[in-house]
C-alpha positions as CSV (number, residue, x, y, z in Angstrom):
1,M,-35.6,152.2,116.3
2,P,-32.3,152.9,114.2
3,P,-29.4,154.7,116.0
4,S,-30.2,157.5,113.8
5,S,-33.7,158.4,114.7
6,S,-32.2,160.6,117.7
7,S,-31.3,163.2,115.8
8,T,-35.1,163.3,115.4
9,S,-34.8,165.0,119.6
10,S,-35.3,168.5,119.9
11,S,-31.5,169.3,120.6
12,D,-31.2,170.5,117.3
13,L,-34.3,172.2,117.7
14,S,-33.7,174.2,120.3
15,G,-31.4,177.2,120.8
16,A,-32.5,179.2,117.0
17,A,-33.2,182.5,116.8
18,P,-37.3,182.8,115.6
19,G,-37.2,183.3,112.4
20,A,-39.5,185.3,109.8
21,W,-42.0,183.1,110.1
22,L,-42.6,183.0,113.7
23,R,-42.2,186.8,114.0
24,L,-44.8,186.7,111.1
25,T,-47.5,184.5,113.2
26,A,-46.8,186.5,116.5
27,L,-48.0,189.4,114.5
28,A,-50.7,187.3,113.5
29,A,-51.8,186.3,117.0
30,A,-51.5,190.2,118.5
31,G,-53.6,191.4,115.8
32,A,-55.9,188.7,115.9
33,T,-56.5,189.2,119.6
34,G,-56.2,192.9,119.5
35,L,-59.3,192.9,117.3
36,A,-60.9,190.2,119.1
37,V,-61.2,192.4,121.9
38,V,-61.8,195.4,120.6
39,S,-65.4,193.8,118.3
40,G,-65.8,192.5,122.2
41,A,-65.9,195.7,123.8
42,A,-68.4,197.0,120.5
43,A,-70.6,194.2,121.5
44,L,-70.0,193.1,117.6
45,G,-72.0,189.7,118.7
46,S,-70.8,187.0,115.9
47,A,-68.2,189.4,114.6
48,H,-66.3,189.2,117.7
49,R,-66.8,185.3,117.9
50,V,-65.1,184.6,114.3
51,L,-62.4,187.1,115.4
52,A,-61.9,185.2,118.5
53,A,-62.2,181.9,117.3
54,L,-59.4,183.3,113.8
55,A,-56.9,184.4,117.3
56,L,-57.0,180.8,118.7
57,P,-54.8,179.1,115.5
58,P,-51.6,181.8,115.9
59,L,-51.9,181.1,119.7
60,V,-51.5,177.5,119.3
61,A,-48.8,177.6,116.7
62,L,-46.7,179.8,118.9
63,V,-46.8,177.5,122.0
64,V,-46.0,174.4,119.6
65,A,-43.2,176.4,118.5
66,A,-42.1,177.3,121.7
67,W,-41.9,173.9,123.4
68,F,-40.0,172.4,120.5
69,A,-37.9,174.9,119.3
70,H,-37.6,178.3,121.2
71,R,-38.1,177.1,125.2
72,R,-37.8,180.6,126.5
73,L,-40.6,181.8,125.0
74,L,-42.6,179.0,126.6
75,P,-44.3,181.0,130.0
76,A,-45.2,183.1,128.1
77,A,-47.1,181.4,124.6
78,I,-48.7,179.3,127.4
79,A,-49.7,182.6,129.6
80,A,-51.0,183.8,126.8
81,L,-53.0,180.7,125.4
82,V,-54.5,179.9,129.3
83,L,-55.4,183.4,129.4
84,F,-57.4,183.4,126.1
85,A,-59.3,180.3,126.9
86,A,-60.1,181.8,130.0
87,A,-61.7,184.6,128.4
88,A,-63.7,182.1,126.2
89,L,-65.0,180.2,128.7
90,A,-66.1,182.6,131.2
91,T,-69.3,183.2,131.4
92,S,-69.6,187.1,133.5
93,K,-68.8,189.7,131.5
94,P,-66.1,191.2,134.4
95,V,-64.6,188.2,134.3
96,H,-64.8,187.6,130.7
97,V,-63.2,191.3,130.0
98,A,-60.6,191.0,131.9
99,A,-58.9,187.6,130.8
100,A,-59.4,189.0,127.2
101,A,-57.1,192.5,128.4
102,L,-54.7,190.5,130.1
103,A,-54.3,188.0,127.1
104,F,-54.6,191.1,124.5
105,A,-51.6,192.3,126.6
106,A,-49.6,188.9,127.4
107,T,-49.5,188.4,123.5
108,L,-48.4,191.6,123.2
109,V,-45.1,190.5,125.7
110,L,-45.1,187.5,123.4
111,C,-45.0,189.5,119.8
112,A,-42.2,191.8,121.5
113,A,-40.5,188.8,123.1
114,V,-40.3,187.0,119.6
115,H,-38.8,190.0,117.6
116,R,-36.5,190.9,120.0
117,S,-34.3,188.2,119.6
118,S,-31.2,188.1,117.1
119,R,-32.5,187.7,113.6
120,A,-31.2,184.0,112.2
121,A,-30.8,184.0,107.9
122,L,-33.9,182.6,106.8
123,G,-32.4,180.8,104.2
124,S,-33.4,180.6,100.1
125,W,-36.5,181.0,99.0
126,R,-36.9,177.9,96.7
127,D,-35.5,175.6,100.0
128,Y,-38.6,177.1,101.7
129,V,-40.4,176.2,98.5
130,T,-39.0,172.7,98.2
131,L,-40.2,172.2,102.1
132,T,-44.7,172.6,100.6
133,K,-43.8,169.5,98.4
134,P,-45.1,170.9,95.3
135,R,-45.6,167.8,93.1
136,I,-47.7,166.6,95.9
137,M,-49.5,169.7,96.9
138,S,-50.5,170.1,93.3
139,L,-52.4,166.4,92.9
140,L,-53.7,167.0,96.6
141,L,-55.6,170.1,94.9
142,L,-56.4,168.6,92.2
143,T,-58.6,165.6,94.6
144,G,-60.0,168.9,96.6
145,L,-61.4,171.2,93.9
146,C,-62.4,168.4,91.8
147,G,-64.4,167.1,95.3
148,M,-65.6,170.1,94.4
149,F,-67.2,170.1,91.7
150,V,-69.2,167.1,93.0
151,G,-70.5,168.4,95.8
152,A,-71.5,171.8,94.2
153,K,-72.7,169.7,91.3
154,G,-71.4,172.3,88.6
155,V,-68.8,174.5,88.8
156,P,-68.1,176.2,92.3
157,H,-68.3,179.9,92.4
158,A,-64.7,181.3,91.4
159,G,-64.0,183.3,94.8
160,L,-65.2,180.3,96.9
161,A,-62.8,177.9,95.2
162,L,-59.9,180.4,94.9
163,A,-60.3,180.7,99.3
164,T,-60.6,176.8,99.6
165,M,-57.9,176.1,97.7
166,A,-55.6,178.7,99.0
167,G,-56.5,177.6,102.5
168,L,-56.1,173.6,101.3
169,A,-52.2,174.6,99.7
170,L,-51.3,176.1,103.5
171,A,-52.7,173.4,105.0
172,C,-50.7,170.6,102.8
173,G,-47.6,173.1,102.6
174,G,-47.6,173.4,106.5
175,A,-47.1,169.7,107.0
176,S,-45.2,168.5,103.9
177,A,-42.7,171.2,106.3
178,L,-43.0,169.4,109.4
179,N,-42.8,166.1,107.5
180,H,-39.6,167.5,106.5
181,V,-38.7,168.6,110.3
182,L,-39.3,165.1,111.6
183,D,-38.2,162.8,109.2
184,R,-34.4,164.7,109.0
185,D,-32.8,161.7,110.2
186,I,-33.8,159.1,107.9
187,D,-33.9,161.5,104.6
188,R,-30.1,161.4,105.1
189,L,-30.1,158.3,105.1
190,M,-32.0,157.2,101.9
191,G,-30.2,158.1,98.9
192,E,-29.7,161.8,97.4
193,R,-33.0,162.7,96.2
194,T,-34.1,163.1,100.0
195,R,-30.8,163.3,101.4
196,A,-30.7,167.0,99.3
197,R,-33.5,167.6,101.0
198,P,-33.8,171.3,102.9
199,V,-33.9,169.9,106.2
200,A,-31.6,167.3,105.9
201,A,-28.7,168.9,104.0
202,G,-28.8,171.7,106.8
203,R,-29.7,175.1,104.5
204,V,-33.0,175.2,106.8
205,P,-32.4,174.9,110.3
206,P,-34.9,172.6,111.7
207,A,-36.2,175.6,113.7
208,H,-37.1,177.5,111.2
209,A,-38.9,174.6,109.1
210,L,-40.4,174.2,111.9
211,D,-42.0,178.1,112.5
212,F,-42.9,177.7,108.8
213,G,-44.6,174.6,108.9
214,L,-46.8,175.6,112.2
215,T,-47.4,179.2,110.4
216,L,-49.0,177.4,107.1
217,S,-50.5,175.6,109.1
218,A,-52.6,178.3,111.3
219,F,-53.1,180.9,108.6
220,S,-54.7,177.5,106.9
221,F,-57.4,177.3,109.6
222,V,-57.8,181.2,109.7
223,L,-58.4,181.5,105.9
224,L,-60.9,178.8,105.9
225,A,-62.7,179.5,108.7
226,S,-63.0,183.3,107.7
227,A,-63.7,182.9,104.2
228,V,-65.2,179.0,103.7
229,N,-66.7,177.8,106.6
230,V,-65.8,176.3,109.8
231,L,-66.2,172.5,108.4
232,T,-63.7,172.5,105.5
233,A,-61.2,174.2,108.1
234,T,-61.5,171.4,110.7
235,L,-61.1,169.2,107.8
236,A,-57.9,171.0,106.7
237,L,-56.3,171.1,110.1
238,V,-57.4,167.5,110.6
239,G,-55.9,165.8,107.7
240,N,-52.8,168.3,108.4
241,L,-52.6,166.8,112.0
242,F,-53.1,163.1,110.9
243,Y,-50.2,163.7,108.3
244,V,-47.8,164.9,110.5
245,V,-48.9,162.9,114.2
246,V,-50.2,159.5,113.0
247,Y,-48.6,158.8,110.0
248,T,-45.1,160.5,110.3
249,R,-44.5,160.6,114.0
250,L,-46.3,156.9,114.8
251,L,-46.8,154.7,112.0
252,K,-44.3,155.2,109.4
253,R,-41.0,153.5,111.4
254,S,-43.1,150.9,113.5
255,T,-45.5,149.1,110.7
256,H,-45.6,147.8,107.7
257,Q,-49.3,148.5,107.5
258,N,-48.0,152.6,107.6
259,I,-49.5,153.7,104.2
260,V,-52.3,151.4,105.0
261,I,-53.8,153.8,107.6
262,G,-52.0,156.7,106.7
263,G,-52.9,156.8,103.8
264,A,-56.4,158.5,104.9
265,A,-54.2,161.8,105.5
266,G,-54.3,162.2,101.7
267,A,-57.8,161.4,101.3
268,V,-58.9,164.3,103.0
269,P,-58.7,167.1,100.3
270,P,-61.6,165.2,98.3
271,L,-63.6,166.0,101.9
272,V,-62.4,169.6,102.3
273,G,-63.8,170.8,98.6
274,W,-66.6,168.6,99.3
275,A,-67.4,170.7,102.8
276,A,-66.3,174.1,100.9
277,A,-69.3,173.7,98.5
278,T,-71.8,172.0,100.7
279,G,-71.2,173.1,103.8
280,N,-71.5,169.1,105.2
281,L,-70.6,165.6,104.7
282,T,-73.1,162.9,103.4
283,L,-72.3,159.6,101.9
284,P,-71.7,160.6,98.1
285,A,-68.5,162.3,99.8
286,L,-67.1,159.0,101.6
287,W,-66.8,157.7,98.2
288,L,-64.3,160.2,96.9
289,F,-62.4,159.5,100.5
290,L,-62.3,156.1,100.1
291,I,-61.5,156.1,96.2
292,V,-58.2,158.1,97.1
293,F,-57.7,155.8,100.7
294,F,-57.6,152.6,98.6
295,W,-55.5,154.2,95.5
296,T,-52.8,155.1,97.8
297,P,-51.1,152.2,99.4
298,P,-50.6,150.3,95.0
299,H,-49.6,154.0,94.5
300,F,-46.8,154.3,97.5
301,W,-45.7,150.1,97.6
302,A,-45.0,150.3,93.9
303,L,-42.8,153.6,94.4
304,S,-41.2,151.4,97.6
305,L,-40.4,148.8,95.5
306,L,-38.1,150.5,93.6
307,L,-36.6,152.5,96.6
308,R,-36.9,148.8,98.6
309,E,-33.3,149.5,99.9
310,H,-33.2,152.8,100.5
311,Y,-36.1,151.9,103.2
312,A,-33.9,149.2,104.3
313,A,-31.0,151.6,104.8
314,A,-33.3,154.0,106.8
315,H,-34.8,150.8,108.9
316,I,-38.5,152.0,107.9
317,P,-40.6,148.7,107.5
318,M,-42.3,149.4,104.1
319,L,-43.7,146.4,103.0
320,P,-41.3,145.4,100.3
321,V,-38.5,145.1,103.5
322,V,-40.4,143.4,105.8
323,R,-42.8,141.1,103.9
324,G,-40.8,140.9,100.6
325,P,-41.3,141.9,96.7
326,R,-44.3,138.7,96.0
327,A,-46.3,139.4,99.0
328,T,-46.5,143.0,97.8
329,T,-47.1,142.5,94.8
330,L,-49.9,141.1,95.4
331,Q,-51.2,143.7,98.0
332,I,-50.8,145.8,95.5
333,V,-53.2,143.9,92.9
334,V,-55.7,143.5,95.7
335,F,-55.8,147.1,96.5
336,T,-55.9,147.8,92.9
337,V,-59.4,145.7,92.2
338,V,-60.6,147.0,94.9
339,L,-60.3,150.4,94.3
340,V,-61.4,149.8,90.8
341,V,-65.0,148.4,92.0
342,I,-65.3,151.5,94.3
343,T,-65.0,153.9,91.7
344,A,-68.6,152.8,90.6
345,A,-70.4,153.3,93.6
346,P,-70.5,157.2,93.0
347,L,-72.9,156.1,89.7
348,L,-74.9,153.7,91.9
349,T,-75.4,156.4,94.3
350,G,-76.8,158.9,91.9
351,T,-74.0,161.6,92.2
352,L,-72.1,160.7,88.9
353,G,-72.8,159.7,85.7
354,T,-72.1,157.3,82.6
355,G,-69.4,159.4,81.0
356,Y,-67.7,159.3,84.5
357,L,-68.0,155.8,84.5
358,A,-66.6,154.5,80.7
359,A,-63.5,156.8,81.9
360,A,-63.2,154.9,85.6
361,L,-63.5,151.3,83.7
362,V,-60.9,152.6,81.2
363,L,-58.5,153.6,83.5
364,G,-59.2,151.3,86.3
365,A,-58.7,148.2,83.6
366,V,-54.9,149.9,82.9
367,F,-54.3,149.6,86.4
368,V,-55.5,146.2,87.0
369,L,-53.7,145.6,83.8
370,L,-50.1,147.0,84.9
371,A,-50.5,145.5,89.0
372,F,-51.1,141.8,87.0
373,R,-48.1,142.3,85.1
374,L,-46.1,143.6,88.0
375,R,-47.5,140.3,89.8
376,R,-46.1,138.8,86.8
377,E,-42.5,140.0,86.9
378,T,-42.1,142.3,89.5
379,T,-38.8,144.1,88.0
380,R,-38.2,147.7,88.3
381,P,-39.5,149.1,85.0
382,H,-42.8,147.3,85.6
383,A,-42.5,149.3,89.2
384,A,-41.9,152.3,87.5
385,R,-44.5,152.3,85.0
386,L,-47.2,151.4,88.0
387,F,-46.0,153.5,90.0
388,H,-46.0,156.8,87.1
389,Y,-49.7,155.8,85.7
390,S,-50.5,155.4,89.6
391,L,-50.5,159.4,89.6
392,L,-51.8,160.0,86.5
393,Y,-55.2,157.7,87.0
394,L,-55.4,159.8,89.9
395,A,-55.8,162.9,87.9
396,L,-57.7,161.9,85.6
397,L,-60.6,160.0,87.3
398,F,-61.3,163.2,89.5
399,A,-61.2,165.6,86.2
400,A,-63.0,163.1,84.8
401,M,-65.7,163.6,87.9
402,A,-65.3,167.1,87.4
403,I,-66.4,166.9,83.9
404,D,-68.9,164.7,84.5
405,V,-70.8,167.4,86.6
406,A,-70.0,170.3,84.5
407,W,-70.9,169.0,81.8
């Protein structure tokens, strides 16, 4: 672990006043908890259970934010969450009602405490947009939307698609913001591109970026669970947590296989789209997941060849740093060939037709050609060409899926 990694501790997260994002989350928690109590008193049945489920994500987000950045709020946040859980688990009606009332009271106290604190400057809205990594998000949303088309076997309902994409965007943006917080130390070591990021450059305090990421993540679950279905909301949350906790926090700095395992997070959006359209996960959805899963290593290894010195300076064990360019290009070729083979599976299972297969084979042939060219001549121009084509490849491949089922 490099010496700079000590800056990822909670020291520069603590002491900051809650920002607008945490205040918004506190209001959402108080409102949802209040509605859950009212619906329970009115014996609304399933509506009460839905409202109670929607109150949980903002409460959890408040506890996490309090733990890392606002310790003064931690007792009230834990009390609200524990009382809420006690109400949910209580089988006796008097105990359930009493715990629910206490949970609502604790949430109101927490909300007041969040808003009573002095308000720090929020920062530029452009920096908060940057925290969501819009360029990466756009590709994730495209794969999610096309996954909806494939799951629906045609054009999905516009309202459902809009709600799903909004919820997925919130999940992706929240995960990206939390990634900015966790990677702020190495971002300062990896050149001007990452050094200028909002948290690394100090334009957005880490505590505010944490609040922002947690708020987006919580609201994503609320939106998807209420407007789409719980499976979709759960998948988006799992992808979020896998990217933040498993990849960014555990794997990225510890193993050169980081992107192979961590790439599973980027393969979740097609599953989100499929689950939104169908309400379930079946074998054809697995092929969509595997396509993105095997696409991710060649894509990121091409980028890491371009940024090899930067990763080395930040002590990140990417494959080109640990094993060298030759071993990296061999792995790129292997994963690319496997990827192209997997893209034929949707035709064999009857999920997609020959039009898609033709597009997949043509796009795959170019990908393989560029991978072999990089293997023969490991130069920066060839690595850059493969990296940029890989982005176009995935976008066109999933677009071909959507067109195939829509026509």
